[in-house]
C-alpha atoms as a printed R data frame, in Angstrom:
    type eleno elety resid chain resno       x       y       z
1   ATOM     1    CA   MET     A     1   0.000   0.000   0.000
2   ATOM     2    CA   THR     A     2   2.809   2.428   0.891
3   ATOM     3    CA   GLY     A     3   4.313   2.056  -2.569
4   ATOM     4    CA   PHE     A     4   0.996   2.816  -4.241
5   ATOM     5    CA   VAL     A     5   0.420   5.870  -2.045
6   ATOM     6    CA   LEU     A     6   3.913   7.176  -2.766
7   ATOM     7    CA   SER     A     7   3.377   6.589  -6.474
8   ATOM     8    CA   PHE     A     8   0.156   8.617  -6.287
9   ATOM     9    CA   GLY     A     9   1.869  11.424  -4.352
10  ATOM    10    CA   ILE     A    10   4.920  11.648  -6.610
11  ATOM    11    CA   ALA     A    11   2.782  11.751  -9.744
12  ATOM    12    CA   PHE     A    12   0.521  14.431  -8.259
13  ATOM    13    CA   ALA     A    13   3.461  16.645  -7.268
14  ATOM    14    CA   VAL     A    14   5.286  16.276 -10.585
15  ATOM    15    CA   SER     A    15   2.105  16.838 -12.580
16  ATOM    16    CA   ALA     A    16   1.263  19.982 -10.600
17  ATOM    17    CA   LEU     A    17   4.796  21.321 -11.066
18  ATOM    18    CA   ALA     A    18   4.858  20.359 -14.750
19  ATOM    19    CA   GLY     A    19   1.639  22.279 -15.311
20  ATOM    20    CA   LEU     A    20   3.202  25.470 -13.991
21  ATOM    21    CA   ILE     A    21   6.107  25.048 -16.404
22  ATOM    22    CA   ILE     A    22   4.423  23.604 -19.495
23  ATOM    23    CA   ILE     A    23   1.332  25.813 -19.800
24  ATOM    24    CA   PRO     A    24   3.318  29.062 -20.312
25  ATOM    25    CA   VAL     A    25   5.458  27.225 -22.894
26  ATOM    26    CA   LEU     A    26   2.345  26.106 -24.788
27  ATOM    27    CA   ARG     A    27   1.085  29.699 -24.761
28  ATOM    28    CA   LYS     A    28   4.388  30.948 -26.210
29  ATOM    29    CA   LEU     A    29   4.192  28.271 -28.900
30  ATOM    30    CA   LYS     A    30   0.641  29.454 -29.650
31  ATOM    31    CA   ALA     A    31  -0.630  25.892 -29.314
32  ATOM    32    CA   GLY     A    32  -4.218  27.098 -28.930
33  ATOM    33    CA   GLN     A    33  -7.262  24.866 -29.341
34  ATOM    34    CA   SER     A    34  -9.589  25.444 -32.305
35  ATOM    35    CA   ILE     A    35 -13.242  24.900 -31.420
36  ATOM    36    CA   ARG     A    36 -15.471  22.887 -33.768
37  ATOM    37    CA   GLU     A    37 -17.916  25.061 -35.687
38  ATOM    38    CA   ASP     A    38 -21.039  23.272 -34.408
39  ATOM    39    CA   ALA     A    39 -19.941  23.401 -30.761
40  ATOM    40    CA   PRO     A    40 -22.238  25.021 -28.165
41  ATOM    41    CA   GLU     A    41 -21.998  28.815 -28.276
42  ATOM    42    CA   ARG     A    42 -20.377  29.085 -24.844
43  ATOM    43    CA   HIS     A    43 -17.403  27.062 -26.141
44  ATOM    44    CA   LYS     A    44 -16.417  29.860 -28.522
45  ATOM    45    CA   SER     A    45 -14.741  31.663 -25.638
46  ATOM    46    CA   LYS     A    46 -12.411  28.689 -25.177
47  ATOM    47    CA   THR     A    47 -10.761  29.256 -28.541
48  ATOM    48    CA   GLY     A    48  -7.022  29.667 -28.068
49  ATOM    49    CA   THR     A    49  -6.811  27.771 -24.766
50  ATOM    50    CA   PRO     A    50  -3.520  25.818 -24.850
51  ATOM    51    CA   THR     A    51  -3.917  22.196 -25.923
52  ATOM    52    CA   VAL     A    52  -1.595  19.146 -25.919
53  ATOM    53    CA   GLY     A    53  -1.703  19.479 -22.126
54  ATOM    54    CA   GLY     A    54  -1.734  15.707 -21.738
55  ATOM    55    CA   VAL     A    55   2.059  15.902 -21.551
56  ATOM    56    CA   ILE     A    56   1.554  17.323 -18.050
57  ATOM    57    CA   PHE     A    57   0.115  14.150 -16.543
58  ATOM    58    CA   MET     A    58   2.356  11.980 -18.739
59  ATOM    59    CA   ALA     A    59   5.333  13.601 -17.008
60  ATOM    60    CA   GLY     A    60   3.842  12.875 -13.594
61  ATOM    61    CA   ILE     A    61   3.161   9.241 -14.428
62  ATOM    62    CA   LEU     A    62   6.615   8.678 -15.919
63  ATOM    63    CA   ALA     A    63   8.377  10.195 -12.907
64  ATOM    64    CA   ALA     A    64   6.376   8.057 -10.468
65  ATOM    65    CA   ILE     A    65   6.840   4.741 -12.260
66  ATOM    66    CA   LEU     A    66  10.575   5.320 -12.687
67  ATOM    67    CA   ILE     A    67  11.020   6.206  -9.015
68  ATOM    68    CA   GLN     A    68   8.484   3.967  -7.329
69  ATOM    69    CA   GLY     A    69   8.673   1.169  -9.887
70  ATOM    70    CA   ALA     A    70  12.458   0.859  -9.741
71  ATOM    71    CA   ASP     A    71  12.295  -2.236  -7.516
72  ATOM    72    CA   GLU     A    72   9.976  -3.945  -9.995
73  ATOM    73    CA   LEU     A    73  12.474  -3.304 -12.773
74  ATOM    74    CA   LYS     A    74  15.275  -4.782 -10.671
75  ATOM    75    CA   ARG     A    75  13.155  -7.905 -10.234
76  ATOM    76    CA   GLY     A    76  12.679  -8.107 -13.993
77  ATOM    77    CA   GLU     A    77   9.037  -6.972 -13.910
78  ATOM    78    CA   PRO     A    78   8.640  -4.181 -16.513
79  ATOM    79    CA   THR     A    79   4.842  -4.304 -16.902
80  ATOM    80    CA   HIS     A    80   4.456  -0.663 -15.869
81  ATOM    81    CA   LEU     A    81   6.896   0.363 -18.615
82  ATOM    82    CA   TYR     A    82   5.033  -1.765 -21.172
83  ATOM    83    CA   ILE     A    83   1.807  -0.035 -20.193
84  ATOM    84    CA   PHE     A    84   3.385   3.410 -20.352
85  ATOM    85    CA   ALA     A    85   5.007   2.717 -23.725
86  ATOM    86    CA   PHE     A    86   1.713   1.444 -25.141
87  ATOM    87    CA   ALA     A    87  -0.205   4.457 -23.856
88  ATOM    88    CA   LEU     A    88   2.562   6.781 -25.050
89  ATOM    89    CA   ILE     A    89   2.313   5.469 -28.610
90  ATOM    90    CA   PHE     A    90  -1.420   6.127 -28.559
91  ATOM    91    CA   GLY     A    91  -0.604   9.548 -27.152
92  ATOM    92    CA   PHE     A    92   1.732  10.105 -30.093
93  ATOM    93    CA   ILE     A    93  -1.090   9.220 -32.503
94  ATOM    94    CA   GLY     A    94  -3.176  11.811 -30.688
95  ATOM    95    CA   PHE     A    95  -0.302  14.285 -30.922
96  ATOM    96    CA   LEU     A    96  -0.192  13.857 -34.693
97  ATOM    97    CA   ASP     A    97  -3.914  14.604 -34.688
98  ATOM    98    CA   ASP     A    98  -3.413  17.706 -32.512
99  ATOM    99    CA   LEU     A    99  -0.507  18.848 -34.669
100 ATOM   100    CA   GLU     A   100  -2.621  18.614 -37.789
101 ATOM   101    CA   LYS     A   101  -5.398  20.631 -36.109
102 ATOM   102    CA   LEU     A   102  -2.933  23.316 -35.064
103 ATOM   103    CA   ARG     A   103  -1.431  23.423 -38.529
104 ATOM   104    CA   ARG     A   104  -4.827  23.798 -40.195
105 ATOM   105    CA   LYS     A   105  -6.149  26.113 -37.471
106 ATOM   106    CA   GLN     A   106  -9.377  24.113 -37.308
107 ATOM   107    CA   ASN     A   107 -10.801  21.184 -35.341
108 ATOM   108    CA   LEU     A   108  -9.932  18.587 -37.989
109 ATOM   109    CA   GLY     A   109  -6.945  16.298 -37.607
110 ATOM   110    CA   LEU     A   110  -6.012  12.913 -39.012
111 ATOM   111    CA   SER     A   111  -8.636  11.102 -41.054
112 ATOM   112    CA   ALA     A   112 -10.620   8.311 -39.388
113 ATOM   113    CA   GLY     A   113  -8.921   5.766 -41.635
114 ATOM   114    CA   GLN     A   114  -5.431   6.971 -40.752
115 ATOM   115    CA   LYS     A   115  -6.135   6.830 -37.027
116 ATOM   116    CA   LEU     A   116  -7.768   3.405 -37.278
117 ATOM   117    CA   LEU     A   117  -4.792   1.856 -39.078
118 ATOM   118    CA   LEU     A   118  -2.318   3.306 -36.584
119 ATOM   119    CA   GLN     A   119  -4.429   2.223 -33.617
120 ATOM   120    CA   LEU     A   120  -4.870  -1.280 -34.991
121 ATOM   121    CA   ALA     A   121  -1.130  -1.744 -35.499
122 ATOM   122    CA   VAL     A   122  -0.363  -0.560 -31.956
123 ATOM   123    CA   ALA     A   123  -3.123  -2.683 -30.387
124 ATOM   124    CA   VAL     A   124  -1.982  -5.897 -32.108
125 ATOM   125    CA   ALA     A   125   1.674  -5.238 -31.240
126 ATOM   126    CA   PHE     A   126   0.831  -4.642 -27.578
127 ATOM   127    CA   VAL     A   127  -1.276  -7.786 -27.199
128 ATOM   128    CA   LEU     A   128   1.428  -9.911 -28.842
129 ATOM   129    CA   LEU     A   129   4.075  -8.368 -26.568
130 ATOM   130    CA   MET     A   130   2.016  -9.005 -23.432
131 ATOM   131    CA   ARG     A   131   1.336 -12.589 -24.484
132 ATOM   132    CA   HIS     A   132   4.988 -13.213 -25.336
133 ATOM   133    CA   SER     A   133   6.157 -11.808 -21.984
134 ATOM   134    CA   GLY     A   134   3.540 -13.784 -20.057
135 ATOM   135    CA   ASN     A   135   1.829 -10.669 -18.723
136 ATOM   136    CA   THR     A   136  -1.600 -11.643 -19.968
137 ATOM   137    CA   THR     A   137  -3.452 -14.797 -20.988
138 ATOM   138    CA   PRO     A   138  -5.992 -15.642 -23.713
139 ATOM   139    CA   ASN     A   139  -8.419 -16.603 -20.968
140 ATOM   140    CA   LEU     A   140 -11.347 -14.197 -20.794
141 ATOM   141    CA   TYR     A   141 -12.361 -13.567 -17.190
142 ATOM   142    CA   ILE     A   142 -16.076 -12.922 -16.733
143 ATOM   143    CA   PRO     A   143 -16.804 -10.537 -13.830
144 ATOM   144    CA   PHE     A   144 -19.643 -11.083 -11.346
145 ATOM   145    CA   VAL     A   145 -19.916 -14.822 -12.085
146 ATOM   146    CA   ASN     A   146 -16.182 -15.411 -11.478
147 ATOM   147    CA   LYS     A   147 -15.797 -17.698 -14.491
148 ATOM   148    CA   THR     A   148 -13.135 -17.856 -17.186
149 ATOM   149    CA   LEU     A   149 -13.682 -18.493 -20.886
150 ATOM   150    CA   ILE     A   150 -10.655 -19.949 -22.665
151 ATOM   151    CA   LEU     A   151 -10.316 -18.495 -26.172
152 ATOM   152    CA   PRO     A   152  -8.166 -19.658 -29.102
153 ATOM   153    CA   GLU     A   153  -5.222 -17.303 -29.604
154 ATOM   154    CA   PRO     A   154  -6.448 -15.850 -32.960
155 ATOM   155    CA   VAL     A   155  -9.913 -15.193 -31.530
156 ATOM   156    CA   TYR     A   156  -8.413 -13.536 -28.462
157 ATOM   157    CA   LEU     A   157  -6.185 -11.342 -30.631
158 ATOM   158    CA   VAL     A   158  -9.139 -10.145 -32.730
159 ATOM   159    CA   PHE     A   159 -11.213  -9.509 -29.601
160 ATOM   160    CA   ALA     A   160  -8.378  -7.629 -27.904
161 ATOM   161    CA   ALA     A   161  -7.636  -5.422 -30.919
162 ATOM   162    CA   PHE     A   162 -11.320  -4.532 -31.329
163 ATOM   163    CA   ALA     A   163 -11.773  -3.854 -27.609
164 ATOM   164    CA   ILE     A   164  -8.685  -1.630 -27.415
165 ATOM   165    CA   ILE     A   165  -9.572   0.486 -30.440
166 ATOM   166    CA   ALA     A   166 -13.178   0.892 -29.274
167 ATOM   167    CA   GLU     A   167 -12.158   1.857 -25.737
168 ATOM   168    CA   VAL     A   168  -9.433   4.292 -26.773
169 ATOM   169    CA   ASN     A   169 -11.842   6.154 -29.034
170 ATOM   170    CA   ALA     A   170 -14.544   6.068 -26.344
171 ATOM   171    CA   VAL     A   171 -12.202   7.728 -23.848
172 ATOM   172    CA   ASN     A   172 -11.277  10.266 -26.516
173 ATOM   173    CA   LEU     A   173 -14.964  11.133 -27.034
174 ATOM   174    CA   THR     A   174 -15.319  11.838 -23.313
175 ATOM   175    CA   ASP     A   175 -12.810  14.662 -23.575
176 ATOM   176    CA   GLY     A   176 -15.305  17.338 -24.550
177 ATOM   177    CA   LEU     A   177 -15.711  19.559 -21.486
178 ATOM   178    CA   ASP     A   178 -13.320  21.083 -18.963
179 ATOM   179    CA   GLY     A   179 -11.952  18.369 -16.695
180 ATOM   180    CA   LEU     A   180 -14.480  15.759 -17.825
181 ATOM   181    CA   CYS     A   181 -12.176  13.057 -19.160
182 ATOM   182    CA   ALA     A   182  -9.704  13.471 -16.296
183 ATOM   183    CA   GLY     A   183 -12.486  13.441 -13.693
184 ATOM   184    CA   VAL     A   184 -14.131  10.323 -15.119
185 ATOM   185    CA   THR     A   185 -10.832   8.465 -15.554
186 ATOM   186    CA   LEU     A   186  -9.481   9.185 -12.063
187 ATOM   187    CA   PRO     A   187 -11.836   6.668 -10.319
188 ATOM   188    CA   VAL     A   188 -11.100   4.148 -13.078
189 ATOM   189    CA   MET     A   189  -7.388   4.311 -12.285
190 ATOM   190    CA   LEU     A   190  -7.960   4.083  -8.538
191 ATOM   191    CA   CYS     A   191 -10.112   0.997  -9.081
192 ATOM   192    CA   PHE     A   192  -7.295  -0.672 -11.019
193 ATOM   193    CA   ALA     A   193  -4.860   0.245  -8.225
194 ATOM   194    CA   ALA     A   194  -7.189  -1.195  -5.562
195 ATOM   195    CA   VAL     A   195  -7.638  -4.420  -7.524
196 ATOM   196    CA   ALA     A   196  -3.873  -4.824  -7.954
197 ATOM   197    CA   PHE     A   197  -3.254  -4.180  -4.269
198 ATOM   198    CA   VAL     A   198  -5.922  -6.545  -2.959
199 ATOM   199    CA   TRP     A   199  -5.148  -9.311  -5.429
200 ATOM   200    CA   ASN     A   200  -1.491  -9.220  -4.365
201 ATOM   201    CA   GLY     A   201  -2.440  -9.110  -0.696
202 ATOM   202    CA   SER     A   202  -4.768 -12.094  -0.992
203 ATOM   203    CA   GLY     A   203  -1.898 -14.404  -1.877
204 ATOM   204    CA   GLY     A   204  -4.167 -16.338  -4.190
205 ATOM   205    CA   GLY     A   205  -2.690 -15.241  -7.498
206 ATOM   206    CA   ALA     A   206   0.264 -16.761  -9.298
207 ATOM   207    CA   ARG     A   207   1.277 -13.377 -10.711
208 ATOM   208    CA   ASP     A   208   2.483 -10.187  -9.073
209 ATOM   209    CA   PHE     A   209   0.418  -7.156 -10.086
210 ATOM   210    CA   THR     A   210   2.499  -4.581  -8.198
211 ATOM   211    CA   ALA     A   211   3.902  -2.978 -11.368
212 ATOM   212    CA   ALA     A   212   0.418  -2.506 -12.826
213 ATOM   213    CA   GLY     A   213  -0.762  -1.100  -9.494
214 ATOM   214    CA   VAL     A   214   2.107   1.392  -9.397
215 ATOM   215    CA   PHE     A   215   1.150   2.632 -12.853
216 ATOM   216    CA   ALA     A   216  -2.552   2.886 -11.945
217 ATOM   217    CA   SER     A   217  -1.780   4.777  -8.725
218 ATOM   218    CA   ALA     A   218   0.562   7.115 -10.576
219 ATOM   219    CA   SER     A   219  -2.123   7.778 -13.173
220 ATOM   220    CA   GLY     A   220  -4.624   8.690 -10.468
221 ATOM   221    CA   GLY     A   221  -2.204  11.122  -8.825
222 ATOM   222    CA   ALA     A   222  -1.150  12.668 -12.135
223 ATOM   223    CA   LEU     A   223  -4.766  13.219 -13.201
224 ATOM   224    CA   LEU     A   224  -5.559  14.915  -9.901
225 ATOM   225    CA   GLY     A   225  -2.567  17.200 -10.430
226 ATOM   226    CA   PHE     A   226  -3.708  17.901 -13.987
227 ATOM   227    CA   LEU     A   227  -7.183  18.843 -12.772
228 ATOM   228    CA   LEU     A   228  -5.642  21.799 -10.955
229 ATOM   229    CA   PHE     A   229  -5.303  23.323 -14.431
230 ATOM   230    CA   ASN     A   230  -7.980  21.489 -16.423
231 ATOM   231    CA   PHE     A   231 -10.961  21.989 -14.083
232 ATOM   232    CA   HIS     A   232 -13.510  24.542 -15.295
233 ATOM   233    CA   PRO     A   233 -12.577  27.145 -16.408
234 ATOM   234    CA   ALA     A   234  -9.715  25.197 -17.963
235 ATOM   235    CA   LYS     A   235  -6.311  26.820 -18.326
236 ATOM   236    CA   VAL     A   236  -5.211  23.948 -20.574
237 ATOM   237    CA   PHE     A   237  -6.781  21.079 -22.511
238 ATOM   238    CA   MET     A   238  -5.300  17.584 -22.648
239 ATOM   239    CA   GLY     A   239  -5.959  17.382 -26.405
240 ATOM   240    CA   ASP     A   240  -6.065  14.142 -28.357
241 ATOM   241    CA   THR     A   241  -2.509  13.674 -27.106
242 ATOM   242    CA   GLY     A   242  -3.733  13.216 -23.555
243 ATOM   243    CA   ALA     A   243  -7.096  11.602 -24.298
244 ATOM   244    CA   GLN     A   244  -5.638   8.867 -26.486
245 ATOM   245    CA   PHE     A   245  -2.859   8.303 -23.962
246 ATOM   246    CA   LEU     A   246  -5.472   7.796 -21.253
247 ATOM   247    CA   GLY     A   247  -7.488   5.493 -23.493
248 ATOM   248    CA   GLY     A   248  -4.390   3.408 -24.113
249 ATOM   249    CA   ALA     A   249  -3.561   3.363 -20.402
250 ATOM   250    CA   VAL     A   250  -7.057   2.239 -19.407
251 ATOM   251    CA   CYS     A   251  -6.988  -0.587 -21.971
252 ATOM   252    CA   ALA     A   252  -3.453  -1.654 -21.108
253 ATOM   253    CA   LEU     A   253  -4.279  -1.909 -17.403
254 ATOM   254    CA   ALA     A   254  -7.425  -3.913 -18.087
255 ATOM   255    CA   PHE     A   255  -5.442  -6.425 -20.148
256 ATOM   256    CA   ALA     A   256  -2.426  -6.429 -17.816
257 ATOM   257    CA   LEU     A   257  -4.775  -7.309 -14.951
258 ATOM   258    CA   ASP     A   258  -6.448  -9.905 -17.201
259 ATOM   259    CA   MET     A   259  -9.951  -8.458 -16.900
260 ATOM   260    CA   PRO     A   260 -10.828  -6.546 -20.106
261 ATOM   261    CA   LEU     A   261 -14.562  -7.289 -19.811
262 ATOM   262    CA   ILE     A   262 -14.731  -5.162 -16.667
263 ATOM   263    CA   LEU     A   263 -14.468  -2.125 -18.941
264 ATOM   264    CA   LEU     A   264 -18.158  -2.573 -19.778
265 ATOM   265    CA   VAL     A   265 -18.923  -1.573 -16.185
266 ATOM   266    CA   LEU     A   266 -15.854   0.389 -15.155
267 ATOM   267    CA   GLY     A   267 -15.960   2.376 -18.388
268 ATOM   268    CA   PHE     A   268 -19.724   2.906 -18.313
269 ATOM   269    CA   ILE     A   269 -19.410   6.653 -18.968
270 ATOM   270    CA   TYR     A   270 -17.144   6.004 -21.944
271 ATOM   271    CA   LEU     A   271 -19.702   3.486 -23.224
272 ATOM   272    CA   CYS     A   272 -22.567   5.973 -22.902
273 ATOM   273    CA   GLU     A   273 -20.597   8.654 -24.734
274 ATOM   274    CA   THR     A   274 -19.832   6.260 -27.595
275 ATOM   275    CA   LEU     A   275 -23.367   4.864 -27.857
276 ATOM   276    CA   SER     A   276 -24.847   8.357 -27.974
277 ATOM   277    CA   ASP     A   277 -22.540   9.215 -30.861
278 ATOM   278    CA   VAL     A   278 -23.318   5.968 -32.713
279 ATOM   279    CA   ILE     A   279 -27.083   6.387 -32.188
280 ATOM   280    CA   GLN     A   280 -26.946   9.984 -33.393
281 ATOM   281    CA   VAL     A   281 -25.043   9.200 -36.591
282 ATOM   282    CA   THR     A   282 -27.038   6.036 -37.378
283 ATOM   283    CA   CYS     A   283 -30.406   7.683 -36.842
284 ATOM   284    CA   PHE     A   284 -29.447  10.694 -38.945
285 ATOM   285    CA   LYS     A   285 -28.250   8.560 -41.855
286 ATOM   286    CA   ILE     A   286 -31.258   6.229 -41.805
287 ATOM   287    CA   THR     A   287 -33.869   8.995 -41.593
288 ATOM   288    CA   ARG     A   288 -32.111  11.014 -44.282
289 ATOM   289    CA   LYS     A   289 -32.222   8.005 -46.585
290 ATOM   290    CA   LEU     A   290 -35.871   7.216 -45.817
291 ATOM   291    CA   ARG     A   291 -37.293  10.735 -45.503
292 ATOM   292    CA   GLY     A   292 -34.817  12.907 -47.317
293 ATOM   293    CA   THR     A   293 -34.132  14.847 -44.126
294 ATOM   294    CA   GLY     A   294 -31.949  13.529 -41.336
295 ATOM   295    CA   ARG     A   295 -33.322  13.554 -37.794
296 ATOM   296    CA   ARG     A   296 -31.318  13.546 -34.574
297 ATOM   297    CA   VAL     A   297 -32.025  11.803 -31.276
298 ATOM   298    CA   PHE     A   298 -29.825  14.150 -29.245
299 ATOM   299    CA   LYS     A   299 -29.443  17.912 -29.511
300 ATOM   300    CA   MET     A   300 -25.764  17.187 -30.028
301 ATOM   301    CA   ALA     A   301 -23.570  14.127 -29.565
302 ATOM   302    CA   PRO     A   302 -21.843  12.852 -27.555
303 ATOM   303    CA   VAL     A   303 -24.265  12.968 -24.653
304 ATOM   304    CA   HIS     A   304 -22.389  15.516 -22.519
305 ATOM   305    CA   HIS     A   305 -23.060  18.115 -25.229
306 ATOM   306    CA   HIS     A   306 -26.747  17.131 -25.279
307 ATOM   307    CA   LEU     A   307 -26.937  17.788 -21.548
308 ATOM   308    CA   GLU     A   308 -25.073  21.053 -21.977
309 ATOM   309    CA   LEU     A   309 -27.557  22.239 -24.610
310 ATOM   310    CA   SER     A   310 -30.379  21.088 -22.321
311 ATOM   311    CA   GLY     A   311 -29.283  23.597 -19.692
312 ATOM   312    CA   TRP     A   312 -26.739  21.668 -17.618
313 ATOM   313    CA   GLY     A   313 -23.663  23.662 -16.642
314 ATOM   314    CA   GLU     A   314 -20.141  22.286 -16.931
315 ATOM   315    CA   TYR     A   315 -19.805  21.924 -13.150
316 ATOM   316    CA   ARG     A   316 -22.964  19.835 -12.971
317 ATOM   317    CA   ILE     A   317 -21.926  17.576 -15.843
318 ATOM   318    CA   PHE     A   318 -18.422  17.140 -14.416
319 ATOM   319    CA   PHE     A   319 -19.556  16.188 -10.919
320 ATOM   320    CA   THR     A   320 -22.428  13.990 -12.135
321 ATOM   321    CA   PHE     A   321 -20.298  12.029 -14.580
322 ATOM   322    CA   THR     A   322 -17.446  11.721 -12.077
323 ATOM   323    CA   ALA     A   323 -19.850  10.500  -9.380
324 ATOM   324    CA   VAL     A   324 -21.241   7.872 -11.757
325 ATOM   325    CA   SER     A   325 -17.682   6.806 -12.520
326 ATOM   326    CA   VAL     A   326 -16.973   6.446  -8.789
327 ATOM   327    CA   VAL     A   327 -20.036   4.212  -8.368
328 ATOM   328    CA   CYS     A   328 -19.017   2.137 -11.403
329 ATOM   329    CA   ALA     A   329 -15.514   1.765  -9.954
330 ATOM   330    CA   ALA     A   330 -16.939   0.455  -6.670
331 ATOM   331    CA   VAL     A   331 -19.248  -1.973  -8.486
332 ATOM   332    CA   SER     A   332 -16.370  -3.121 -10.698
333 ATOM   333    CA   PHE     A   333 -14.180  -3.838  -7.681
334 ATOM   334    CA   LEU     A   334 -16.913  -5.978  -6.172
335 ATOM   335    CA   ALA     A   335 -17.448  -7.702  -9.525
336 ATOM   336    CA   VAL     A   336 -13.894  -9.078  -9.605
337 ATOM   337    CA   ARG     A   337 -13.360  -9.695  -5.892
338 ATOM   338    CA   GLY     A   338 -13.690 -13.444  -6.315
339 ATOM   339    CA   ARG     A   339 -10.795 -13.651  -8.760
340 ATOM   340    CA   TRP     A   340  -7.974 -14.325  -6.312
341 ATOM   341    CA   LEU     A   341  -9.639 -15.529  -3.121
342 ATOM   342    CA   ILE     A   342 -10.730 -12.038  -2.065
């Protein structure tokens, strides 16, 4: 527990310090966010707010896992570095997207096809690496019922690649309001840390999840430090750089802890954001084909924008979504408690 707490504290301190240094640099570089043309009117005032701020919490996480995860590296357990490297590559894909937006001075980055191909390559490489190093299995753990479904390797690889790409993009969709993605993801990371700690403490598991727990704890601390600057009114946005990094980190932890299906519950907010977007696009296309005029289910997708246009303020959306994420984290912990004799 001490190691996880220290990891959280180090990441928080470094992230808070990094924010003080990095935000003025981003302003000097004129790395200002362009707001999408159909965004709610109140978002127009956010134009020019520094973006690519995800590097702030990345710095906090990296510092914590190098300091607090040093003993794991000495023991030949580099899982936390695998997770960070995987998330960092997704963050780099997001950075390319942010760079393109800054270059064009509009809210359009890489094409969907370009991002999909890059994400697919990274997802497959990560799963193969984790399998080769013995840090995950092709056995699909089913939460709540405490059962395991053994999958053939090719089937598991296809499932894993699909799940990772879907989750990364779902997390990215959640980054639409000040602090929202960071606030929702913070309980997710703390849940992963709690699972790693209790599973190790139970003595019932054949594997040591300390490295994954160190990374999860560091992520929680770094996100809290980032919220000092990203909470409404935001002084900096994480950008696709940060959102895709977080999506990669969430997926990597779920697979490193061998419980990817828990994301259906733990990532409930991400799921709702994605479904609202899918429903909106599908309904519009179908009604336009049948009636000649497309109709929308939501005032704007994803759902946080619908609530915003329905009169909800950013504070209310932030605290409501974060509270739901906290509840989902608690339920998720209980759902996997039978895994290692808890």
